[in-house]
Backbone as CSV, one residue per row, in Angstrom:
resi,resn,N_x,N_y,N_z,CA_x,CA_y,CA_z,C_x,C_y,C_z
1,MET,37.177,-25.420,16.240,36.649,-25.211,14.911,36.419,-23.712,14.713
2,LYS,36.839,-23.197,13.558,36.660,-21.784,13.244,35.681,-21.632,12.096
3,ILE,34.945,-20.521,12.144,34.045,-20.188,11.043,34.064,-18.667,10.867
4,ALA,34.118,-18.243,9.640,34.173,-16.813,9.344,32.803,-16.179,9.583
5,ILE,32.817,-14.952,10.066,31.574,-14.236,10.331,30.745,-14.081,9.054
6,GLU,31.403,-13.949,7.921,30.687,-13.830,6.649,29.880,-15.088,6.352
7,ASP,30.457,-16.254,6.681,29.751,-17.511,6.469,28.542,-17.629,7.387
8,ILE,28.673,-17.167,8.611,27.551,-17.178,9.552,26.427,-16.285,9.033
9,VAL,26.797,-15.092,8.574,25.799,-14.153,8.050,25.077,-14.774,6.858
10,LYS,25.804,-15.431,5.960,25.180,-16.067,4.799,24.207,-17.166,5.226
11,MET,24.612,-17.994,6.194,23.750,-19.088,6.651,22.480,-18.553,7.315
12,VAL,22.622,-17.557,8.152,21.460,-16.976,8.836,20.533,-16.312,7.823
13,THR,21.105,-15.578,6.887,20.312,-14.909,5.857,19.525,-15.919,5.042
14,MET,20.142,-17.025,4.676,19.468,-18.058,3.894,18.299,-18.657,4.678
15,GLU,18.496,-18.919,5.952,17.426,-19.497,6.766,16.258,-18.522,6.923
16,VAL,16.569,-17.247,7.108,15.518,-16.226,7.221,14.750,-16.131,5.906
17,ALA,15.455,-16.123,4.786,14.810,-16.041,3.474,13.920,-17.259,3.227
18,LYS,14.367,-18.448,3.606,13.564,-19.655,3.438,12.290,-19.582,4.277
19,GLU,12.406,-19.087,5.496,11.235,-18.961,6.367,10.247,-17.929,5.816
20,LEU,10.753,-16.809,5.342,9.890,-15.793,4.744,9.164,-16.337,3.510
21,ALA,9.872,-17.082,2.680,9.256,-17.685,1.495,8.182,-18.693,1.905
22,ARG,8.449,-19.451,2.951,7.475,-20.424,3.447,6.207,-19.720,3.918
23,ARG,6.342,-18.530,4.464,5.199,-17.753,4.950,4.506,-16.963,3.840
24,GLY,5.002,-17.059,2.615,4.333,-16.437,1.484,4.908,-15.111,1.038
25,TYR,6.000,-14.684,1.647,6.628,-13.437,1.204,7.454,-13.694,-0.041
26,GLU,7.547,-12.683,-0.903,8.366,-12.801,-2.102,9.810,-12.459,-1.744
27,VAL,10.690,-13.385,-1.983,12.113,-13.187,-1.715,12.791,-12.925,-3.045
28,GLU,13.386,-11.752,-3.195,13.927,-11.343,-4.490,15.188,-12.083,-4.904
29,SER,16.100,-12.311,-3.988,17.372,-12.891,-4.381,17.890,-13.810,-3.284
30,LEU,18.357,-14.968,-3.692,18.940,-15.926,-2.754,20.238,-16.463,-3.340
31,GLU,21.213,-16.681,-2.496,22.454,-17.269,-2.968,22.280,-18.779,-2.985
32,LYS,22.138,-19.330,-4.175,21.829,-20.748,-4.353,22.950,-21.664,-3.863
33,SER,24.170,-21.163,-3.778,25.293,-22.015,-3.405,25.264,-22.432,-1.945
34,LEU,24.447,-21.788,-1.129,24.407,-22.123,0.292,23.621,-23.388,0.577
35,THR,22.693,-23.724,-0.316,21.847,-24.870,-0.052,21.381,-25.498,-1.360
36,ASN,21.031,-26.764,-1.289,20.456,-27.433,-2.452,18.946,-27.396,-2.408
37,ASP,18.382,-26.915,-1.278,16.932,-26.823,-1.140,16.379,-25.789,-2.102
38,LYS,15.291,-26.138,-2.747,14.629,-25.177,-3.620,13.646,-24.378,-2.762
39,VAL,13.807,-23.084,-2.756,12.931,-22.229,-1.977,11.658,-22.012,-2.773
40,LYS,10.554,-22.325,-2.170,9.271,-22.167,-2.841,8.687,-20.822,-2.440
41,THR,8.422,-20.007,-3.404,7.843,-18.697,-3.146,6.396,-18.726,-3.598
42,SER,5.504,-18.511,-2.655,4.075,-18.528,-2.933,3.530,-17.114,-3.004
43,LEU,2.491,-16.958,-3.783,1.806,-15.676,-3.893,0.313,-15.954,-3.934
44,GLU,-0.416,-15.349,-3.003,-1.870,-15.492,-2.994,-2.468,-14.271,-3.679
45,ILE,-3.306,-14.517,-4.663,-3.944,-13.438,-5.398,-5.353,-13.246,-4.855
46,ASP,-5.618,-12.035,-4.362,-6.913,-11.710,-3.785,-7.876,-11.313,-4.901
47,MET,-8.913,-12.112,-5.073,-9.922,-11.818,-6.088,-11.296,-11.709,-5.435
48,SER,-11.318,-11.306,-4.177,-12.569,-11.263,-3.425,-13.568,-10.257,-3.990
49,GLU,-13.102,-9.277,-4.732,-14.002,-8.265,-5.287,-14.702,-8.725,-6.562
50,PHE,-14.333,-9.898,-7.073,-14.920,-10.400,-8.308,-15.945,-11.494,-8.021
51,LYS,-17.074,-11.431,-8.715,-18.077,-12.488,-8.579,-17.526,-13.792,-9.154
52,THR,-16.929,-13.698,-10.320,-16.255,-14.839,-10.953,-14.805,-14.439,-11.190
53,PRO,-13.884,-14.918,-10.344,-12.481,-14.529,-10.507,-11.855,-15.115,-11.769
54,VAL,-11.080,-14.278,-12.462,-10.401,-14.688,-13.690,-8.926,-14.323,-13.566
55,LEU,-8.068,-15.294,-13.788,-6.623,-15.066,-13.798,-6.213,-14.838,-15.251
56,THR,-5.688,-13.638,-15.536,-5.313,-13.304,-16.911,-3.803,-13.110,-17.012
57,GLU,-3.348,-12.959,-18.244,-1.929,-12.723,-18.513,-1.458,-11.438,-17.828
58,ASN,-2.334,-10.460,-17.695,-1.981,-9.197,-17.033,-1.546,-9.405,-15.587
59,SER,-2.031,-10.450,-14.955,-1.677,-10.736,-13.561,-0.184,-10.997,-13.398
60,PHE,0.489,-11.351,-14.482,1.900,-11.733,-14.416,2.853,-10.586,-14.739
61,TRP,2.323,-9.452,-15.203,3.181,-8.346,-15.631,4.111,-7.851,-14.541
62,ASN,3.604,-7.643,-13.337,4.422,-7.116,-12.243,4.799,-8.190,-11.224
63,MET,4.547,-9.435,-11.559,4.831,-10.525,-10.631,6.325,-10.845,-10.618
64,ASP,6.839,-11.085,-9.433,8.239,-11.453,-9.263,8.519,-12.758,-10.013
65,LYS,9.655,-12.828,-10.667,10.032,-14.017,-11.444,10.290,-15.233,-10.555
66,GLY,10.501,-15.011,-9.257,10.795,-16.109,-8.336,9.571,-16.846,-7.824
67,VAL,8.373,-16.387,-8.181,7.154,-17.040,-7.711,7.040,-18.410,-8.366
68,THR,6.855,-19.434,-7.533,6.730,-20.798,-8.040,5.365,-21.391,-7.744
69,GLU,4.554,-20.659,-6.984,3.235,-21.169,-6.609,2.257,-20.003,-6.494
70,LEU,1.082,-20.165,-7.113,0.013,-19.177,-6.998,-1.149,-19.803,-6.247
71,ILE,-1.700,-19.040,-5.323,-2.870,-19.486,-4.580,-4.038,-18.603,-5.025
72,VAL,-5.062,-19.236,-5.592,-6.214,-18.513,-6.133,-7.495,-19.122,-5.579
73,PRO,-8.622,-18.377,-5.630,-9.903,-18.942,-5.190,-10.281,-20.186,-5.992
74,ALA,-11.073,-21.045,-5.366,-11.416,-22.343,-5.967,-12.122,-22.232,-7.308
75,ASN,-12.905,-21.194,-7.525,-13.680,-21.091,-8.764,-13.030,-20.175,-9.798
76,THR,-11.720,-20.004,-9.731,-11.007,-19.108,-10.644,-10.936,-19.694,-12.055
77,ILE,-11.237,-18.839,-13.021,-11.079,-19.201,-14.431,-9.690,-18.736,-14.859
78,ILE,-8.938,-19.606,-15.521,-7.588,-19.277,-15.971,-7.615,-19.077,-17.479
79,SER,-7.270,-17.855,-17.921,-7.296,-17.544,-19.353,-6.158,-18.270,-20.079
80,TYR,-6.270,-18.300,-21.404,-5.235,-18.940,-22.216,-3.874,-18.277,-22.008
81,GLY,-3.838,-16.936,-21.981,-2.582,-16.215,-21.778,-1.965,-16.509,-20.423
82,ALA,-2.810,-16.588,-19.395,-2.315,-16.921,-18.058,-1.789,-18.355,-18.030
83,SER,-2.475,-19.239,-18.715,-2.043,-20.639,-18.784,-0.652,-20.752,-19.415
84,ARG,-0.412,-19.971,-20.473,0.919,-19.958,-21.115,1.985,-19.481,-20.140
85,GLU,1.693,-18.400,-19.392,2.656,-17.868,-18.418,2.938,-18.885,-17.318
86,ILE,1.903,-19.575,-16.885,2.051,-20.583,-15.839,2.994,-21.692,-16.307
87,LYS,2.812,-22.144,-17.533,3.678,-23.193,-18.084,5.093,-22.677,-18.310
88,LEU,5.208,-21.462,-18.838,6.511,-20.870,-19.118,7.334,-20.695,-17.847
89,ARG,6.690,-20.224,-16.802,7.381,-19.959,-15.529,7.413,-21.176,-14.598
90,LYS,6.755,-22.254,-15.013,6.684,-23.489,-14.221,6.097,-23.223,-12.841
91,ILE,4.949,-22.578,-12.839,4.246,-22.215,-11.608,3.180,-23.269,-11.331
92,THR,3.040,-23.641,-10.069,1.953,-24.537,-9.668,0.814,-23.686,-9.127
93,ILE,-0.397,-24.167,-9.339,-1.599,-23.463,-8.904,-2.214,-24.248,-7.739
94,LYS,-2.542,-23.516,-6.672,-3.277,-24.104,-5.558,-4.572,-23.338,-5.428
95,TYR,-5.655,-24.086,-5.284,-6.966,-23.467,-5.140,-7.341,-23.419,-3.666
96,LYS,-7.873,-22.272,-3.274,-8.216,-22.057,-1.865,-9.712,-22.092,-1.699
């Protein structure tokens, strides 16, 4: 059986990217044709400096478009603008 080195590189790269995404790193670009698995990209937002954490629309300005899950503190208030962005981008929220 023969396999091209380019195909090996693509397979290894995809597996590394999936593992990095699983660990919470933002993966900018993935070749979707290599797998049918949806790579979940998580982002934890640190709000430890706030007495009452608030997730606002501004939080999404510099956020990677590939983020599919946000991890926020349990008592986080989500503003209307942030709620719209969450629905628009189809992001799931996990409370920590």
